[in-house]
N, C-alpha and C positions, 0 to 999 in steps of 0.2 A: 532594627528592621530584621524580620525573620528571613530565612532563606527563600521562602515562597514569595514574600513581598519584594525581595531584591530581584528575583528572576522575573516576576511579573513586570516590574519597572523596566528591566532590561529588555523584556519582550516588547513592551509598548514602545520603547525607544527604537527598537529594530523596525517595528511596523511603520513608524513615522519617518524613518531615515532611509529605508531600503525599498526597492521595487519588489512588489509581491509577485509570485509566480502562481497563477491560478491553477490549482490542481484539478478541481472538478471541471473547470472550463476547458482544460486541455483534453479531457476525456469526452467532451461533447462534440468534437469535430465529426464530420461525416465518416461513416465506416467504423470499423472496430479499432480502437486505440490500444496500443501496447504499453503496459507498465513493465519496464525491465528491472529485474531485481538483482541486487548484489547480495550473494548468499554463499558464504564460505563453506558452511556445513549445516546439517540438520539432524534431529534425532532419528529420523527415518532413513536418511541416506548416508549418514556419516560425513566424512570429508568429501566435498564436492569439487573444490578447486582451491589450491593454495600456492600455485606457481605464478600468479599474476597480481600485480599491485592494483588496489582499488581504482586508481586513476586510469589505468589501462582499460579496465572493464567499463567504467563510466564513459570514457571517451569513445569506446566502440559502440556502446549503447546509443550515445547521442548521434554519432556519425551514421549509424544504421537506420535512424528514423524513429526511435522510441518517443512516445508522447510524454512520458513521465518516468521517474525513477522511484524504485523502492529500495531503501537502504536498511538492512537489518542491523539493529543496535543492541540486541540481546546477546550478552557475552557467553553465558554458560553453555547453552545448547546450540547456539548458532554462530558463535565466534565473532560477533559484531561489537560495535562500540559507538558512543557519541562522536568520537573522533572520526569515525568513518563518515558520519553524517556531515560533519564540518568539512572534511576533505572533499566530499562530493559537491557540497555547496560552493566551495571555493573554485571549482573548475567547470561547473555546469550551470546553464541558465534554465534547465528543465525543471518543472515542478518536482518536488521530492516528498515522498511519503516516508515518515519514520515508522518502520515495521518493528514493533516490540509489544510487550505486554504492558499496556498503559493502565495503571491502576490507581494513580493518585494525581492530584493537581500539580504537584511539583514537576512531574514528568512533562506535562503540557507546556509549562513555561520554559523548561530547559529545551524542549523540542524546537520551539520557536527561536530561542536564542541561538541554537546550534544551526539553524537554517532550514528547518522543515517547513513545508507548506501544508502538510496534512499529517494526521496521526491515525493509527488503527485503534478502534474500540471494539473489543471482542465481546459480544453479548454473553457468551458462555462463561467468560472470566470475571464478570462484574455483577454485583447486585443491581436490582432495578434502580434503586436510589443513586448508587454510584454512577451508573450509566447515564442517568439524567443529568447529574451534576457535572460530569466530565464533558458530556456533549454540549451542555450550555456554556461551560467555560471555554471550550475549544472555539465555539462561535464568537465569544467575547474577545478572544485573542486572535481572531481572524485566521484560525486554522481549520481547514476542511477536516471533517471526521468521516473516515471510511468505517461504517458500522458493519461488522462481520457477523454473518449468520451461517448456521449449519443445517437448520431444519425449519419446518413450518412454524413451530412454536417460537423460536428465536426471531423468525421473520416478523411475526405479529408484534413482538416486543419492539423491533426496529421501526415498524410502521407507526406504532403508537407513540414512539419517541419523536416522530416527525423527521426521521433521517432523510436527507436529500441524496445521500451517497451510500449505497449498500453493496457490500462484498459478499458473494456467495462462495463459501469455502467448501470444496468437495471432499476435503480430508476429515475423517472422523478423528476428533481429538483424543479419543480413548484408545482405539486400536491402530490409529494412523493409516488406515486403509482409505483409498481414494475411489470415489464413485462419481464420475463426471455427470451422471444422470441427475444429480442433485440440482445442478444449475438449471437444467431444462425443466425440471419439475417445479422449481420455485419461481422461475422468471414470470410465468403468466399471472402470478399472484401479486406482482409489484406494479404499481401505477407507472404509466409511461413517463410521467414527469420526474421520476427518480432515476438517477444515474446508477447503472448496475455494472459491477465488476465481477468477472468470473475468476476464481482462484483455485489453483491446484488441478493437475491432471491433464493439462492441454499443452501440446508441444509440436503439433504438426499443422501445416497450413490448411489442410482440409478440415481439421477440427475447428480452426478459427473461422473458417467460412460458415460452418454450422452455427457457431456462436453469433455471428453477425446476422444470419438469417433469423435467429431466434430473438433478436432484439436486444442483445447484450451490447453495452457501450464500450467496454474495455475488458482486456484480459491481462492478468498478472502472471508473468512467467519468469522463473529464476533458474531453477536447476538445469533445464534443457539448454538455456542460453549459456550458462556458466560452463557447462561440459563441452560445448562446441569448440573444435579446434580453431575456428574462425568466427569469433563472436559477432563482429560487425556484419559479416555476411549472413549469419543466422538471424540476426535482428532484421536485416533488410528483407530476408525471405518472409519472415513473419508479418512484416508491414506492407507487403505487396498487395 
């Protein structure tokens, strides 16, 4: 049995034996939902927070009222790991997004085995054929797929794919600059039946109010929460 076959078998066993945590469903509650992200560092910000254990952060996120978690598992640039995902799953009942550069089928199976309910598929990082293959396999494994776009062309690809969950990332992947207007420019082009997540560039309650008014379903926030001296209180403020 190949590694992929072994992981797929383990993933199917997990699906049959464990309660699933609906990621997309959690974001469809009335109002703007918060996806709170555990993020130790990033290429643009450097070290963000290294004085807290993951369990402390996740606990604060859950107590503060986050609708879902995003756990970075990319080690080189973000300091994450699959063990972080496993640790978060062990202590939280919230739906969990595995935040990483997903580029092959093996990663999907290992995501489910480690406890993820959703994975990130970045249109800019995948060929059209790979995107379609991974999106289809994610569905087969009962993993929600957050299909991330950065511009109108990528959005058209996501819509053609039939994505039910689209993330609009306001950060340019080349120069790492953030332009929150991207979310507001692309949102009107997305059918109301699709769940939309705003990513990057939002950190204040008044900004979140604008997102809700624009018809955004959820916002993903990591750095602003991680830097807060009182993470639970910061989450609570964002969720009000």
